[in-house]
Each structure stands twice: as C-alpha cells, then as structure tokens.
C-alpha positions in Angstrom: 0.0 0.0 0.0 1.2 3.5 -0.8 2.6 5.8 1.9 0.9 8.7 0.2 -2.5 10.0 1.4 -5.2 10.6 -1.1 -4.8 14.4 -0.4 -1.1 14.3 -1.4 -1.8 12.3 -4.5 -4.6 14.7 -5.5 -2.3 17.7 -4.9 0.5 16.1 -7.0 -2.0 15.4 -9.8 -3.4 19.0 -9.6 0.1 20.5 -9.7 1.1 18.3 -12.6 -2.0 19.3 -14.6 -1.4 23.0 -13.8 2.2 22.7 -15.0 1.0 21.0 -18.2 -1.5 23.8 -18.9 0.7 26.7 -17.9 1.2 29.3 -20.6 4.8 30.1 -19.8 7.8 28.0 -18.7 8.4 29.8 -15.4 4.9 29.1 -14.3 5.1 25.5 -15.3 8.4 25.1 -13.5 7.0 26.7 -10.3 4.2 24.1 -10.3 6.6 21.2 -10.9 8.9 22.6 -8.0 5.9 22.7 -5.7 5.0 19.1 -6.6 8.6 18.0 -6.0 8.6 19.7 -2.6 5.2 18.2 -1.7 6.2 14.7 -2.6 9.7 15.1 -1.1 8.2 15.7 2.3 6.9 12.1 2.1 10.0 10.6 0.6 8.6 10.4 -2.9 9.5 11.7 -6.3 7.5 11.8 -9.6 8.0 11.5 -13.3 5.7 11.4 -16.4 5.6 8.2 -18.4 4.3 8.3 -21.9 2.3 5.3 -23.1 0.3 4.4 -26.2 -2.9 5.4 -24.3 -1.6 8.7 -23.0 0.6 10.1 -20.2 0.7 8.9 -16.7 2.0 10.6 -13.5 4.1 8.1 -11.6 4.9 8.8 -7.9 7.3 6.4 -6.2 9.6 6.3 -3.2 12.9 8.2 -3.7 14.9 5.2 -2.5 13.9 3.3 -5.7 16.0 5.8 -7.7 19.7 6.0 -8.3 21.2 8.6 -10.7 17.8 9.3 -12.1 17.0 5.7 -12.9 14.6 3.4 -11.1 16.5 0.3 -9.8 14.2 -2.7 -9.8 16.3 -4.4 -7.1 15.3 -1.5 -4.8 11.6 -2.0 -5.2 10.4 -3.7 -2.1 6.6 -3.4 -2.7 5.3 -2.1 -6.0 2.0 -1.1 -4.3 3.9 1.8 -2.7 4.0 3.4 -6.2 1.1 5.5 -7.5 0.0 6.0 -11.1 -2.5 8.6 -12.2 -3.7 8.7 -15.8 -3.2 12.3 -17.1 -4.4 11.8 -20.7 -6.0 9.2 -22.8 -8.9 7.0 -21.9 -10.1 6.5 -18.4 -11.2 3.2 -16.9 -13.7 1.6 -19.3 -14.9 -0.7 -16.4 -16.2 2.5 -14.7 -18.1 3.6 -17.8 -21.6 3.4 -16.1 -20.5 5.5 -13.2 -18.8 8.0 -15.5 -21.9 8.1 -17.6 -24.2 8.7 -14.6 -22.0 11.6 -13.4 -21.9 13.1 -16.9 -25.7 12.8 -17.3 -26.2 14.6 -14.0 -24.1 17.4 -15.4 -26.2 17.5 -18.6 -29.4 17.6 -16.5 -28.0 20.5 -14.5 -26.9 22.5 -17.6 -30.3 21.9 -19.2 -32.2 23.0 -16.1 -30.0 26.1 -15.5 -29.3 27.2 -19.0 -31.9 25.7 -21.4 -32.3 23.1 -24.0 -29.7 24.3 -26.5 -26.9 24.4 -24.0 -28.2 21.1 -22.6 -28.0 19.5 -26.1 -24.4 20.6 -26.4 -23.7 19.3 -22.9 -25.2 15.9 -23.9 -22.9 15.8 -26.9 -19.9 16.5 -24.7 -21.1 13.8 -22.3 -21.3 11.3 -25.2 -17.8 12.3 -26.4 -16.1 12.1 -22.9 -17.9 8.8 -22.0 -17.5 7.0 -25.3 -14.1 8.2 -26.4 -12.3 8.6 -23.1 -14.4 6.9 -20.4 -13.8 10.0 -18.3 -16.0 12.4 -16.4 -16.4 15.8 -18.0 -14.7 17.3 -14.9 -11.5 15.5 -15.9 -11.5 16.7 -19.5 -8.2 18.2 -20.6 -7.9 21.2 -22.8 -6.8 19.0 -25.7 -9.8 16.7 -25.3 -12.1 19.8 -25.2 -10.5 21.1 -28.3 -10.9 17.7 -30.0 -14.6 17.8 -29.0 -15.2 21.3 -30.4 -13.1 20.9 -33.6 -13.6 17.3 -34.6 -16.3 15.4 -32.7 -19.0 18.1 -32.5 -19.2 19.1 -36.2 -19.1 15.5 -37.4 -21.0 13.5 -34.9 -23.4 15.7 -32.9 -25.6 16.8 -35.8 -25.9 20.2 -34.2 -28.5 22.8 -35.1 -27.5 26.3 -36.0 -28.5 27.4 -32.5 -26.2 24.8 -31.0 -23.3 25.8 -33.2 -23.8 29.5 -32.3 -23.4 28.8 -28.5 -21.0 25.9 -28.5 -18.1 27.8 -26.7 -20.4 29.0 -24.0 -22.0 25.6 -23.7 -18.6 24.0 -23.1 -17.8 26.6 -20.5 -21.1 26.1 -18.7 -20.8 22.3 -18.8 -17.2 22.2 -17.6 -18.1 24.7 -14.8 -21.1 22.5 -13.8 -18.9 19.4 -13.8 -16.2 21.1 -11.7 -18.8 22.3 -9.3 -19.5 18.7 -8.3 -23.0 18.1 -9.6 -24.4 15.2 -7.6 -25.5 12.0 -9.2 -29.0 12.1 -7.6 
C-alpha cells in the first residue's frame, strides 16, 4: 500500500495538470517545483511516463531511484507506487459510473441554461464517455479542443443554434462538472 495519502496524490496530480496547462515556462516550473517539494516531504518523487494510451503521472519512493533511474532491485513493494492517468482513456470498467456523473451534469446544464446548452452538454457527455471513459470534470484542454473541432461538427448533428453557442455551452458544462454536480 502506498505511503501517500489521497490528499497528497490529488495535490500532486493537480500541480502536474497546472504545469502542463501553464502558458509560460516559469509558471510550469513553479508548479513542478511545488509538486517536487510536496512529494519530497513524504520521501517520494515523480515522473511522467508516456504510453500508447496517454501520459501517466508516476509517484514512487525516492529510495527506488539512483542517478535518475529506477532500480528494480530497490523496489520492495510495487504497491507503494502510485500511477495517475493524465491523458488518454479512463477506466472503461467504470463507464456506467462515469456516464451517470456526466448525465447529471447534462441535466443541471439543461435545467439552469436551457435546451440548446443542454443538447451541447449531452454531446460533450457522449464524447467524454464513449471516447475517453472519463467524467467531464476530468477533460483536458486537448480533449475539449478535439470535441469542439472534430467530434461536434461531425457527430453531434448540431442545429445552427447549438453551433452558435458551442463555446459558451462547453464553459457552462465544464463549470457545472467542476462544481461537483451530484448523481442524484
């Protein structure tokens, strides 16, 4: 079992995402430095691993590393390591849970902002669930761009009204998802 609390893991993930989305190098480096300091307090370090399915934040005990390389002979318990998917598909086994959360967001957007925004929110929910098996709240800027530029025009069969408010609909939907809309 990992030595890191859920709060520390969440903070490391948040700082990593902020660094990835930062507009300048100094800002990105400041977030990475804060992540390093946070993990270091617990004897951990982090790296980003690229895979075919996206990038993964890997947090592991410092003692596993020598000269910047993980030494397999130093790994006493692999469960002490933590991996957080940063991009690519989520867990397809959790699709139903993800879909329920995303549909709750759609309902909230429809109720608060009307049918047109709700229809766009539904298209975003379809995209995030079917293509990434992820909640809308976890959508990356690249995934949202892919939705707006590729998925929406080709697959959503939008009306002119939907096209006219797409940017605002995405903002409203992401804001509702980030606000923790309940599943009930």
